[in-house]
N, C-alpha and C positions, 0 to 999 in steps of 0.2 A: 496048566498054566494060570497062575492067579488072574482074576479080572482087573483091570486098571481101575482105580479109585475115581469115582465120580467128582466131577468138577464142583468146587465149592460155589454155592449160591451166594451171590452178594447180598449183604444186610440191607434191607430198606432204609432210605434216608430217615434220620430222625425228623419228628414233626417240629416245625418252628413254633416257638411260643406266640400266642396271639398277642397282637400289638394292643398297647392301650389305646381305647378310641379317642381319648382326648389328645393323642399325639398325631392324629390322622390329619390330612389338610382339610379346611374348611368344606363343607358342601361336597363331600366324596366320601366314599367307602366301597365295600364294607371293611375290607382290610387292605393293609399297604401293598402286598402282592397283587391283588386285583387290581388296585389303582395304578400299579406300575405297568400291568399288563395293558389296561386301558390306555395309560399315556403313550406307550410305545405303539399301540394300533394308530392313534391320532396322529403321532409323528410320520408314520408309513402313509396315512391317508394325505396328509399335507402335500406329499410330493405329487399328487395327482388331482389336486384341485383345479378347477377350471380358472378362467382368467379373473373373474370377479371385478368385472368393471361395472362402474356406476352409469347404468344406462337409463336412469329414471331421472326426471326432471321435478324440482320442487318448484312450482310457479309462485309461492307466496315469498319463499327466501331466495329464490332464483340461484339454487344451487342444485347440484346432481348428487344422487345417492345410490346405493346398491339396494334394490327392491327383493322382497322375499323371494318371489319366484325364481328370479336370477340366483341368489344366493343358495337356494336348495337344488337347483339344477347343476350347479358348479361342485357342490360338496356332497350331495347323497351317493352318486355311484361310488366315490372313492370310500366313503364312510361304511357303505354297505359291504364292500369287498374286504374291509378289514373287521368285519363282524361287529360293527356299531349301529345302533339304531337310536332314532331321534323320537321323543315322546314330548308332549306339552299339554298342560292342564292348568285350570283354574285352580287356587289353593287359598283357603281361609286361614290367615295367620294373625298374629297378633297386631292390630292395627288396621286390618282391612284385608283385600284381596289381591292376590298376586299372579301374574302368570309364570308357571314354573316350567322350565324346560331341562330334560335329563337326556345325556348321552348315556346309554347302556350298552355294556360290552358282552360279548358271548361268554368270557371268562367271569362274569360276574362283577366286575367293577362298575362303578358309574360316577358320573359328575353332573352337578345341577345347578342352575343359576335361575334367579327369581326376578321379576320385574314389576313394580307396583301397577295396580289398576285403579285409574281415577273414579270412575263412576260404574260400578257393576249393574246398577240398577236399570241403566238404559241398554238395551240390546246393542244398539247400533255403537254406541261409545266402547262396549265391551268387547264387541268383535274388531273394532279398529284397534284396541289396546293389545288384544291377544295376538294380531298379527304384527304390531310394531314391538311387542315384548318378545314375541318368538325370534324375531330378526336380531334384536338387540342381545339376548340371551346366547343365541348361536354365535355371534360375533366374539362375544365375551369368554365363551366355553372353549372355541377354537382360536382365540387370538388372531383374529384375522379383521382386516379392513378393506373396504371395496377400493379397488384402484382409482386413483384420481385421474380424470381425462386430461387435466391440464395441470400436472403436478409442479410445473415450474413456477407456479403462482405462490406456492408456499415457501420456496426456496429464495424468492426475490424480495429484498426489502422494500417497505411500502414506499410509495412515491411521496415526494415534498408536497406539503400542503399548500394549496392553491386557492382555497376558499369554496372549493366545489363541494355540493352536498354529498356526505358520505366520506369525504377525505379525512385522514387522520389530523388531527389539530397539531400544530408544532410544539415541541418543548420549549418553555421559556429559556432564554439564556443564563448561563451559569451567573452567579451572584445577584440575580434579580429578584430572588425569594424574599418576601418580607421576613423580619427577624420574628422568632416564635414570641409569643405572647407570654410574659412571666406569670408564674402561677400565683395565685393570691396568697399574700404574706399573712402569717400568723399573727394574731393580735399582740401588738407591741414589738414585732419584728421590723428590722430596717428592710426598705425596698431593695430589689436587686439592682447592681451596678448597671447605670444607664437609663433608669426608670425614675421619673420624677417622684417626689414624696406626695402622695395624696392624703390631703387634710379634709376633715369633714368639715363643713360650714358651722359656724359658730352659732349655737341655740342657746341663748340666755334667757331666763324667766323673766317675764314682766313684773315690776315692781308692784306689790299689793298695795292697794289703796288704803289709806289710814281710815280707822271707823270714824263715821259722821258725828260731829260734835265733840271732837278730842280737843280739848283747850290747849294741849301741849303741841299740837300740830299746826305748821304753817302751810299745809297743802290741804286745799278745799277739795272735797269730793266733786265728782262730775256733775255740773249743773247746780252747784251750790252758790256759785258767785255770780252775781249780776250786775250789769252796769246801773250806777245810782242814777235816777231821775234828776235833771238839771232844776235848779231851785227858780221858783218864779220871781221875777223882779218885783221890788216894792212899790205899792201902789202911789202914784202921784196925786196929791190932792188938787183940785180945782182951785184955780186962782181966779 
């Protein structure tokens, strides 16, 4: 009895052509397939993120914010479960130093974000910039914000202005805005309607004095005319 024919082996899938690097999203790589795998893992991790509460207070601005330690505690377990690792380092680029944060996936995809560092020569300022930059970069890469503990504040309109410090100033009533100033007219052009004609003051040249000693002039030069002295009375002879 003849043997049964062996099952046909399926042909391997044809390799996909490499995508032009110029068509990739900015700050991501190395291929579109690897980026798609990373994005899918980020979407899956989002469902397991923590509450992301703003549990720190900025005493200078009197606002609450999401600190770095709380952010990392809320996102790292979910990212690690999806094969995503976080790295951050200083980088010298054109124009100065930046703090660059990268999300790397086990499939080879990566996305990165950079934040400028103000003064890298000062170790204390550089450390503060690294902490702040890492927090900003992670929020940018993962498209997350800290949950506002008083979110109603952003949905309520501002209170009417009552002159209190920090209160918004009122808008002027409609129709009380001054008319815009007319642009300067070109030389020889008529002014815009409703604007008076601006004429420069007349500047006539002073008449020139005639030359001294001109016999045909009846205008004496300054200082040339003097009041004649009165004539002395005639002497009276003694009688």
